[in-house]
N, C-alpha and C positions, 0 to 999 in steps of 0.2 A: 200296517205291516203284520204279517203272521209270523209266529215263531215255530220252529220245528224242533225235533228231538234234541239237537245239540244245544238248544236254549232252555231246555226244561230244568227247572230248579226244584220242583216238588220231589221229595225223596220217595214218595209212594206211587208215582207215575210208573207204569210198566210199558205200555205201548198203545199205538192206535190199532184199531181193528175195524174191519168192514165185513159185514155179513149180509148177503142178499141186497147189496147196494146201500145199506144203512151205515152211516159213519158212527164210530164209537171210540171211546177212550177206556182203556183198562187200567185199573189201579189196584194196589194192594187192598185187601179187605180186612174186616175185623176178624181176628182169629188167625191161627196158623193155617197155611195152605189154602187160603181163601182169596179170591180176587173179586173186585167190583167192576161192573161194566156199565157205563153210561151210554145210552143210545141217543143219537141226535137225528132230527128229521132231515137235516141237510148237512153236507160237508162244511159249508160256510159257518153254520151254527157251531159245529164241533171245533172248527179252527178258531172262532172267536173265543169260545170257552177256554181252549187250550192256551191261547195267547194271554188271556187275562189271568187264569188261575194256575195253570201248570208252569208257565214261564215267568210270571210276575208275582201275583199276590196269592200264592198257594196257601198261605196260612188262613186266608179268608174262605177257602173252599170247604164245604161241609164234609166232603169225603176225607180230606186231609184232617180236619178236626176230629172226626170220629175215629179214624185209624190211629192218629197220634194219641188220643185219649186211651184207646185200647192198649197201645204199646206202654203207656205210662202205668196203667192199672196192672198189666202183666208184670212189669218191672217191680212195682211195689209188692205184688203178691209173691214174687220169687225171692224177695229179700235183698235184691240188688241195690 
């Protein structure tokens, strides 16, 4: 079973994107006003990734880990 946007748990997920027939997932990136795009060779590969990482085990995703670490470091540096 694949999960769609209403099932997404990851706080850094932004949207699905397709460019020239290539499936992609767009997430927040490291730093302000930056996004990260992951391209997949097939829509099925994108859907499997989205089901596992975006809708279920997002804390295991390397993008989540990097963006979360960036947020924590910015929070520390701002004195919050």
